[in-house]
N, C-alpha and C positions, 0 to 999 in steps of 0.2 A: 292208722286211718289215714286212708288218702285224702285229701284233698278236691274238692268239685271245683271243675271249671267253671266260669264265668262267661257268657258268650261275649262278652270286654275280650277276654283271654283267650277265648277261641277264635275271634275275631283279627284279633293283632299276630297270631299266629299265621291265621289262613292267607293274610294279607301281606306278611311276615316271605312266606314262603314262595308266595306268589311275585312277589318283587325280585328275591332273588331270582328264581327259576323257571319261570315266565319266558325270559329273553331267549335262555338257552332250549328252551323246549321249540319255541316260535325257532328260530334259527335250524334247528335239526328238521325239521317238517318243510322249511321253505326250500333245505337241500334237495327236497325231492319235488322238488317243484318243475314241470314242464317247460315254462315258459321264462325268458330268460330274466323276465322285471323281478326284482327278487321279495315283491310288494305284495303283486297278484297273482293270487295263485289258481292253474293251468291244467290242471290236472299232474296226476303222480304218475315220474319220471326218474326212473336212475341214470339218465345221459350226463348227467352233470360228474358224476362220479368218473366217467370214462372220459370225460375234458378234463379231468384234474390228471389223470394218470397219462394225458398224451403232452401236458403241459409242463414242461422239460423246467422250468425257473423256479416253480413250488417245490418240486422232487428235488430239483438237487441244493435248493432251502432247504427243506424239510429233512433230508439225509446232513446235511453240515447242522440241523441243531439237534437231530438224535443224536449224533456225534459226538456232539459237543455239552451236551446233558448228562449221556452216559461218563464220558471220563472225568467231567468235572467234579459230578456227584460221587465218583467213586471216590477221587481224592481226599473231597472234601469230606467225604465220610472218613475214612482212614485220621486224617491231620485232627478233625474237629476232636474223634472220639479219644485221641493221643491227649486234645486240650483239656478235653474234660478230664480225663485220669489225673491229669494235669493240676487243675483246677480242685479237685474233690480229695486227692490223697497228699498232696506237699501243699499245704497250710502256709508256709514259711518258708520262704527262699527268697536272696534278690529281685528286687526286680517285680514281686509279684504285681503290685498296684498296675503299674505299668503292662505288663503280659493281660493282664484281666481288660484292662481298656481295650488293649488290642485287637483282644477276642470281637470284645461286645458293640466297639464302636462299629461298624457296620448292620448294625440292628437297629440304631437309631438316625446312621448318615445317610441325609439325601440320597439317592441314587444319582442324580446330576453331581455331584459331590464329586460322588466315589468314582462315575464313568470319567468325570476331567481331568482329575488326581493321575487314572492310573493310564489315560492319554497325555498326560505331560511327562509320563514316569516312561511311557514308552517311545516316547520321542525324544527324551532328554536323553537314553541310550541308543537310541539310532536303532528299535527292534520293532523289524517291519511287520503292520499289522494284518493280521490275520486270524486262520482258523485257531493258532496257540493263544495270541494275545483277546481273545474274545472267551478263549477254555480257565485262562488264565484269571480272567476276573471274575469267571465265575464261581472259580472256586476262592476267591477271595472274599467275595459277598457269600456265599451259600456256609462257607465253614462255619460260622457262626452259629448259626441255625440248628448245626450238626450237633455244637457244644452243648448248646443250651436242653437238646432236647437226653442225649446223652446225659449229662450230666445231674437230671433230676433224676435218672434212675441211677446214677451210681449213690446218690444220695443217700438212698435207702440200703442200699446192698448190704449187708451182712457180709464182712472183710473177714470172719473169725473163720467161715469156710475156704478161701484162700490161702490164711495161717493155716488151717490145719494141712492142707495140700504141701506146701513150704515146710511143714513140721515134719512130713512121709519123705521130703527128699526131692520135692520136687521146685525145680528151680523158678525164680518170682515171674519170668517169662511167661515160660513155659505155664505155671499155675493161671496165671492172666488170662491164657488163654483156652486152657482147657475146663476151666470154672468158674471166672469172673465172666469172659465173651459168651459164652452161651445163657448166663442168666439174662444178662442188658442185652442180649441179642434182639430180641423188639425192637428197642428203642433205636439200639443202631438201625433196623431196616427204617424205622419210620422217620427216622435222618436221614436215609442215603432219597426214602421216598420226596420229603419234603427237598430240600438239596435239587433233586431232579424236576420237581415241578416246576421248581423256582424258575430254574434253566431252560425251560421250554420253556416260560411267560414269561421271560426277562426279555423288554426292547432296549430303554432305555442305558444301560450300560451296553450294550449288545451295539449300539448306534454311535458311541463314542470307541467304540477299541477295536470293532471289524475292518476290513480291508477287503481289496478285490478277491473272489473268490470265497469271501466267507460272511456270507446276506443269510443270517437266519430265518427261520418262516416268521418271528413276531414283526422282520422289519418289512418282510416282503410282502406281507397281510397291509400291512401300516400303509405302506406306499401306493399299493393299488388299489386301498379302500379312498385314500384321495381326490380317487378319481371315478368313484362311485362302487359299489357294495357289486360283487357278482359275484353269480350261484358254483363259479366254482371255490370259492373263498369261504362260502354256507357249507362246501361236500370238507374240503380241507379243515377246517376248523369242527364239522361233525366226526371226523378220525379221531382226528385230538382228543375230543370229549368219552369216546368211545375206549383210546388205548390205556388214559389216565382214569376213566372207570374201572375199564379192567382190572388194572393195578391194584387198585383201592380194594378192591373186590377181591383180589388171589393174595394178597396182603392180609385181610382181615381172616381169610379162611386159612389160610397158613399160621395164622395168630392163634386161632380158634382150635386148630388141628395142636397146638404145641403145649396149651396150657391146658386139654383133657387131656394131652397123654403125660403133660405134670404130672393132673391130679391123678390119673389111674397109677404113676409110680410113685405117688406118694401113700397112695390107697395099697398098692402091696406091699413096700416095704413096712406102713403100721404091723400087716394082716400077719406078715414073717415073725412078729416080735411075740 
């Protein structure tokens, strides 16, 4: 029996979603505003998108941001997956408590402390700040999120499948790649997307670890917003929203297609018995 929604519940949901998404909708709408004043509607226009692609500073910052996000998310996904495997498969080894704490520490550590500690590290080893320091910093704080997502999937994974492959002569690493990884792949992809989004969004840690020629898009937007919001900022934020939305939709469609294919294979296997 389905519970009936009261007017209070409906009103709460409407106000909740309006509070979350109405500012984003307004930002997208005013990115097509004819006027330079971002709070006064003067007609529909796409000229600010053209101005955006003439703004070399924003384009360079966006290019740096996407390179950092792609590289850091990929490396963090690999390391985070291996960390999750170690936490799930190896329950007893010397230093496990310390290892677990080091993996999960960035989850609860304030970003200011993380950024400052990384800055002191790079200064102490005389590592010039720039693209690579920002990338290393993003790997450091996004790795733990990947580990949490993948670990939650590994806990429910049936290890008898992997053991059966090893009994048939498959080496352990090959069994993991051919049996375990395809099963946990949706969690790995979700971890990568989370790491990618966190890297795109980061401002605090990047501000501590960036250097000349490594200004990220959030840093660029923040520095310009302090002088006043411009239509180009609305346009670039709208494009970022479109990229993230497209990524989520594509990932959802791929996961749904994979699930449908898996159910079809199970039905075919059951019918063949």
